[in-house]
C-alpha positions in Angstrom: 42.7 18.0 19.0 43.5 14.6 17.8 40.6 13.2 19.8 38.1 15.6 18.1 39.5 14.6 14.6 39.0 10.9 15.3 35.5 11.7 16.6 34.6 13.6 13.4 36.2 10.9 11.1 34.2 8.3 13.1 31.1 10.3 12.7 31.5 10.7 9.0 31.9 7.1 8.6 29.1 6.2 10.6 26.8 8.6 8.7 28.2 7.0 5.2 27.3 3.6 6.6 23.7 4.6 7.5 23.2 6.2 4.0 24.5 3.0 2.4 21.9 1.0 4.5 19.2 3.4 3.4 20.0 3.3 -0.2 20.1 -0.4 -0.2 16.8 -0.7 1.4 15.3 1.5 -1.1 16.9 -0.6 -3.8 15.5 -3.8 -2.4 12.0 -2.2 -2.0 12.0 -1.1 -5.6 13.3 -4.5 -6.9 10.6 -6.2 -4.9 7.8 -4.1 -6.4 9.3 -4.7 -10.0 9.4 -8.5 -9.2 5.9 -8.4 -7.9 4.5 -6.5 -10.9 6.1 -9.0 -13.2 4.7 -11.9 -11.3 1.3 -10.3 -11.3 1.6 -10.0 -15.2 2.5 -13.8 -15.4 -0.2 -14.9 -13.2 -2.9 -12.8 -15.2 -1.5 -14.5 -18.5 -1.7 -17.9 -17.0 -5.3 -17.0 -15.9 -6.3 -15.8 -19.5 -4.6 -19.1 -20.9 -6.5 -21.4 -18.6 -9.8 -19.5 -19.1 -9.4 -19.8 -23.1 -9.0 -15.9 -23.8 -5.5 -16.5 -25.5 -3.9 -19.7 -27.2 -1.0 -21.7 -25.9 1.3 -19.9 -28.7 0.1 -16.4 -27.4 0.7 -17.2 -23.9 4.3 -18.5 -24.4 4.9 -15.5 -26.4 4.2 -13.1 -24.0 5.2 -15.0 -20.7 8.7 -15.9 -21.9 10.0 -12.4 -21.9 8.5 -12.0 -18.5 10.1 -15.0 -17.1 13.4 -14.1 -18.4 13.3 -10.6 -17.0 12.2 -12.0 -13.5 14.9 -14.5 -13.7 17.6 -11.9 -14.5 16.3 -9.8 -11.7 16.4 -12.7 -9.1 19.9 -13.6 -10.2 21.1 -10.1 -10.1 19.7 -9.9 -6.4 21.6 -13.1 -5.5 24.8 -11.8 -7.1 24.5 -8.5 -5.0 23.7 -10.3 -1.9 27.1 -12.6 -2.1 29.1 -9.4 -2.8 28.1 -7.9 0.8 
């Protein structure tokens, strides 16, 4: 009976590990998509500035919060990687 209990415990632990890995992969994909969208917005603003559609002041006003958000995401991702 002890053998069966050990097997069940190991099975539950293995299942939990798999669920954790899947959850981590999903979080990583979502974070990657968010980073990509922010980078795309920054690139769009850069193009608008280069083409003269917006002034330097407008560009800086709009791009600064995006760069901060991107830096925060990257920092958070690096911190979570060092924890594991």
